[in-house]
Legacy VTK file of the C-alpha trace (Angstrom):
# vtk DataFile Version 3.0
C-alpha trace
ASCII
DATASET POLYDATA
POINTS 87 float
148.156 108.515 99.110
144.415 109.205 98.867
143.330 112.716 98.084
140.520 114.297 100.028
138.292 116.979 98.643
137.947 120.301 100.458
134.974 120.287 102.878
132.821 122.424 100.595
132.976 119.802 97.840
132.693 116.600 99.878
129.577 114.551 99.328
127.067 114.653 102.149
124.772 111.699 102.669
121.100 112.133 101.819
118.648 113.255 104.479
117.111 110.408 106.482
114.113 110.284 108.774
116.591 109.896 111.656
117.681 113.511 110.982
114.350 114.747 112.329
114.959 116.459 115.676
118.542 117.440 114.864
119.760 120.985 115.416
120.578 123.034 112.296
123.744 125.145 112.586
125.123 127.808 110.224
128.723 127.759 108.987
129.383 130.438 111.639
128.100 128.165 114.414
124.731 129.870 114.988
121.965 127.439 115.961
119.027 128.285 113.700
116.431 125.664 114.567
115.417 122.024 114.608
114.495 119.706 111.749
110.800 118.922 112.077
110.366 116.761 108.968
112.388 115.257 106.120
110.854 115.104 102.656
113.324 113.498 100.200
116.091 116.104 99.665
114.339 118.770 101.738
114.451 119.398 105.485
111.647 121.390 107.105
113.178 123.431 109.916
111.407 125.067 112.841
113.432 128.192 113.686
114.588 129.007 117.195
112.398 131.689 118.750
115.480 133.762 119.530
116.892 133.612 115.983
118.111 137.074 115.014
116.843 138.967 111.999
120.341 139.155 110.519
120.700 135.347 110.584
117.206 134.957 109.085
118.167 137.348 106.271
121.423 135.476 105.598
119.395 132.269 105.216
116.772 133.957 103.036
114.050 133.292 105.624
111.050 135.579 106.097
110.102 136.732 109.586
106.673 135.141 109.864
107.038 131.485 108.826
106.493 128.543 111.200
108.941 126.313 109.290
111.496 126.855 106.544
112.882 124.534 103.902
116.541 123.683 103.541
117.637 121.741 100.499
120.270 119.046 100.727
122.582 121.160 98.543
122.904 123.720 101.390
124.283 121.115 103.816
128.008 120.835 104.505
127.896 118.020 107.066
125.461 115.839 108.992
126.633 114.615 112.391
124.942 112.509 115.072
123.012 115.474 116.483
123.520 118.445 114.132
123.152 119.454 110.489
125.784 122.015 109.469
125.018 124.412 106.635
127.440 125.639 103.971
128.515 129.259 103.962
LINES 1 88
87 0 1 2 3 4 5 6 7 8 9 10 11 12 13 14 15 16 17 18 19 20 21 22 23 24 25 26 27 28 29 30 31 32 33 34 35 36 37 38 39 40 41 42 43 44 45 46 47 48 49 50 51 52 53 54 55 56 57 58 59 60 61 62 63 64 65 66 67 68 69 70 71 72 73 74 75 76 77 78 79 80 81 82 83 84 85 86
């Protein structure tokens, strides 16, 4: 019987240009923004205008940036239309 690793330790594929335009979602299910550009292992995310200050703080994002960077290591899963972040 094959063993599966817990979700937090499973390997996530590398970012691809096809990830541009996908919605970024926190582990709690909050939509935080959209991937504007992929640069190797970094996604540049444009935050939702309605993103709360508490969610921004949890992500370590300042209030006045147009885009934020998310490294591949912060990603738990990449689906067809969303990128899910780790806790």
